[in-house]
C-alpha positions in Angstrom: 0.0 0.0 0.0 1.3 3.5 -0.9 0.9 6.0 1.8 0.7 9.7 1.2 0.0 11.1 4.6 2.1 10.5 7.7 1.2 11.3 11.3 3.4 10.9 14.4 1.7 10.5 17.8 3.4 11.1 21.1 1.5 9.1 23.8 1.1 10.0 27.4 -1.3 8.7 30.1 -3.9 11.4 29.5 -3.2 13.1 26.2 -2.0 12.5 22.6 0.1 14.9 20.6 -0.2 14.3 16.9 1.7 16.0 14.0 0.8 15.6 10.3 4.2 15.7 8.6 4.8 18.3 5.9 8.1 17.8 4.1 8.0 21.4 2.9 7.1 23.3 6.1 8.8 20.7 8.3 8.6 22.1 11.9 5.6 24.1 10.9 3.7 20.9 10.3 0.2 21.0 11.6 -0.2 19.7 15.2 -3.1 18.8 17.5 -3.4 17.7 21.1 -6.3 15.5 22.2 -7.4 13.4 25.1 -6.2 9.8 25.3 -9.7 8.3 25.2 -12.4 7.5 22.7 -13.5 11.1 22.4 -10.0 12.2 21.7 -9.5 9.5 19.1 -12.6 10.6 17.2 -11.5 14.2 17.4 -8.1 13.2 15.9 -9.7 11.5 13.0 -12.0 14.5 12.3 -8.9 16.7 12.4 -7.1 14.5 9.9 -10.0 14.5 7.5 -10.2 18.3 7.7 -6.6 18.5 6.5 -7.7 16.8 3.3 -6.1 13.5 4.2 -7.6 10.2 3.0 -7.8 7.6 5.8 -6.9 4.7 3.4 -3.7 6.6 2.4 -2.8 7.5 6.0 0.0 5.9 8.1 0.1 6.7 11.8 3.3 6.0 13.8 3.7 5.9 17.5 6.2 4.7 20.1 5.5 1.4 21.7 4.8 2.8 25.2 2.9 -0.1 26.7 -0.6 0.2 28.1 -1.1 3.9 27.3 -1.3 3.2 23.6 -3.5 0.1 23.7 -6.8 1.9 23.4 -5.6 3.9 20.4 -4.4 0.7 18.7 -7.7 -1.0 19.2 -9.5 2.1 17.8 -7.3 2.2 14.7 -7.8 -1.5 14.2 -11.6 -1.1 14.3 -11.4 1.8 11.8 -9.0 -0.1 9.5 -6.5 2.7 9.7 -2.9 1.6 9.1 -0.5 2.2 12.0 3.0 1.1 13.2 4.1 0.9 16.8 7.9 1.4 16.9 10.3 0.9 19.8 11.4 4.3 21.1 15.1 3.4 20.9 14.7 2.7 17.2 13.3 6.2 16.6 15.9 7.9 18.8 18.8 6.2 17.1 17.5 6.8 13.6 17.0 10.5 14.1 20.0 11.3 16.3 20.1 14.0 18.9 17.5 16.8 18.7 17.3 20.2 20.4 14.3 20.7 22.7 12.2 18.2 24.4 8.4 18.3 24.7 5.4 16.4 23.5 4.9 18.5 20.4 8.5 18.2 19.3 8.4 14.5 20.0 5.3 14.0 17.8 7.0 15.9 15.0 10.1 13.7 15.3 7.9 10.6 15.1 6.1 11.9 12.1 9.4 12.6 10.4 10.6 9.1 11.2 7.4 7.8 9.8 7.9 9.6 6.5 11.6 8.8 6.2 11.1 5.1 6.9 7.8 4.7 5.1 9.1 2.0 2.8 10.3 -0.3 5.5 7.9 0.2 8.4 6.0 -2.9 9.4 2.3 -2.4 10.1 1.1 -3.3 13.5 -1.9 -5.3 14.5 -3.4 -5.4 18.0 -3.0 -8.9 19.6 -5.8 -11.4 19.1 -8.2 -12.3 21.9 -6.2 -15.5 22.4 -3.0 -13.6 23.0 -4.8 -11.2 25.5 -6.2 -14.2 27.4 -2.7 -15.8 27.6 -1.3 -12.5 28.9 -3.9 -12.3 31.6 -3.3 -15.9 32.7 0.5 -15.7 32.7 0.2 -12.6 34.8 -2.1 -14.4 37.2 0.3 -17.3 37.4 3.2 -14.9 38.2 1.2 -13.3 41.1 0.4 -16.8 42.5 4.1 -17.9 42.3 5.2 -14.7 44.1 2.7 -15.3 46.9 3.7 -19.0 47.1 7.4 -18.0 47.3 6.6 -15.6 50.1 4.7 -18.2 52.1 7.5 -20.8 51.6 10.0 -18.4 53.0 7.8 -17.6 56.0 7.3 -21.3 56.6 11.0 -21.9 56.5 11.7 -19.1 59.0 8.9 -19.9 61.5 9.0 -23.6 61.4 11.1 -23.9 64.6 9.3 -21.3 66.7 5.6 -21.0 65.7 2.7 -23.0 67.0 1.4 -26.0 65.1 -1.8 -24.2 64.1 0.2 -21.4 62.3 2.3 -24.0 60.4 -0.8 -25.9 59.4 -2.5 -22.7 58.0 0.7 -21.9 56.1 0.8 -25.4 54.6 -2.9 -25.1 53.7 -2.2 -21.8 51.8 0.7 -23.3 50.0 -1.4 -26.2 48.9 -4.1 -23.9 47.7 -1.5 -21.8 45.7 -0.1 -25.0 44.1 -3.6 -26.0 43.0 -4.3 -22.6 41.6 -1.0 -22.6 39.7 -1.7 -26.0 38.2 -5.2 -24.9 37.3 -3.9 -21.7 35.6 -1.3 -23.8 33.6 -4.0 -26.2 32.4 -6.2 -23.3 31.3 -3.2 -21.8 29.4 -2.6 -25.1 27.6 -6.4 -25.4 26.7 -6.4 -22.0 25.2 -3.2 -22.8 23.2 -4.6 -26.1 21.9 -7.8 -24.3 20.7 -5.7 -22.1 18.3 -3.9 -24.1 15.6 -1.4 -21.3 14.7 -0.4 -20.6 18.3 -0.3 -24.3 19.1 2.2 -24.9 16.2 4.6 -22.2 17.4 4.2 -23.3 21.0 5.2 -26.9 20.2 8.2 -25.7 18.3 9.3 -23.5 21.1 8.9 -26.2 23.8 11.0 -28.6 21.7 14.1 -26.6 22.6 15.9 -27.8 25.8 15.4 -25.3 28.7 12.3 -23.7 27.3 9.2 -24.6 29.4 5.6 -23.5 29.4 6.3 -20.0 30.9 9.1 -19.1 28.5 7.2 -20.4 25.5 4.1 -18.4 26.4 6.1 -15.3 27.0 7.8 -15.6 23.6 4.4 -15.9 22.0 2.8 -13.0 23.9 5.6 -10.5 23.5 6.3 -11.4 19.8 2.5 -11.5 19.0 2.9 -15.1 18.0 6.1 -14.4 16.1 4.4 -11.9 13.8 5.8 -8.8 15.6 9.0 -8.5 13.7 9.9 -8.9 10.0 12.7 -11.4 10.4 14.9 -13.3 12.8 17.5 -10.6 12.9 15.0 -8.1 14.3 14.2 -10.6 17.1 17.9 -11.2 17.8 19.0 -7.6 17.9 17.5 -6.9 21.3 20.1 -9.0 23.0 22.8 -10.3 20.6 24.6 -9.0 17.6 24.3 -11.5 14.7 26.3 -9.6 12.1 29.1 -12.3 12.1 27.1 -15.2 13.3 25.5 -17.6 10.9 22.1 -19.0 11.6 19.8 -21.1 9.5 16.3 -20.4 10.8 14.2 -17.8 12.4 13.5 -20.1 15.3 17.0 -20.5 16.6 17.6 -16.7 16.4 14.4 -16.1 18.2 15.4 -18.2 21.2 18.4 -15.9 21.7 16.5 -12.6 21.9 15.1 -10.8 25.0 13.0 -7.6 25.0 14.9 -4.9 26.9 11.7 -3.1 27.6 10.0 -6.2 29.1 11.6 -6.8 32.5 9.4 -9.8 33.1 10.7 -11.7 30.1 14.3 -10.5 30.7 14.2 -11.9 34.3 12.9 -15.2 33.1 15.5 -15.5 30.4 18.3 -14.5 32.8 17.2 -17.3 35.1 17.6 -19.8 32.2 20.8 -18.1 30.8 22.7 -21.4 30.8 20.2 -23.1 28.5 20.0 -20.1 26.2 23.8 -19.8 26.0 24.0 -23.5 25.1 21.5 -23.0 22.3 23.1 -19.9 20.9 26.8 -20.7 21.2 
């Protein structure tokens, strides 16, 4: 698709700053500030149309800022408007140092990036309902594991000095946590098995030594079932430099990457660093 209009959006918790890139006027490009909610999204689209832009020739770029951009992404998906969510570091390194720092300037820089890289940007798509369910369940499991770990530590410290009734209640809570964790994992596997595409990638990921259920699901979630990047090198660049390393498949390169902006995945990968190192080197 050939785009003719390019908008950069700087996202914050409550507001959106949008700039429609003008390659002639540059920093005098038209700008609007709207609320980060449904009313603001509709106002943004009306403003775009008033500028004479056609929605089917429009490309919107925004930084991948986590939850603050989710509602806008859902809205754009529903309106069938093309958009690309780009890691902030990619934009920063592509444009270099800039003078001044505010939301309006940032939105202009994003719109400029959008125009300059229009031929190589990969269009984004909000994760499917299955991915969203997996995200919720894996977060629930993480909370349960944290509570279980806390109770185990308490049990270890109080075993010698607390009364029998306290110990019994601790053991009962630990048993309950274990059941809930098992139940959550079963539900995760049921959801995966119900989606043929996700199931295929899940089985491939689990086939690697050291990659269990949690690691495999995290890879699927944060890579949007391996559709979040154009190729294996894009996956790998977050953690390793593959310029001089030969690899034969996207899968093996994928196992080596970790998202620097996702501390949850990074922590899990670090805890399995021995297995990952064995796979990669």
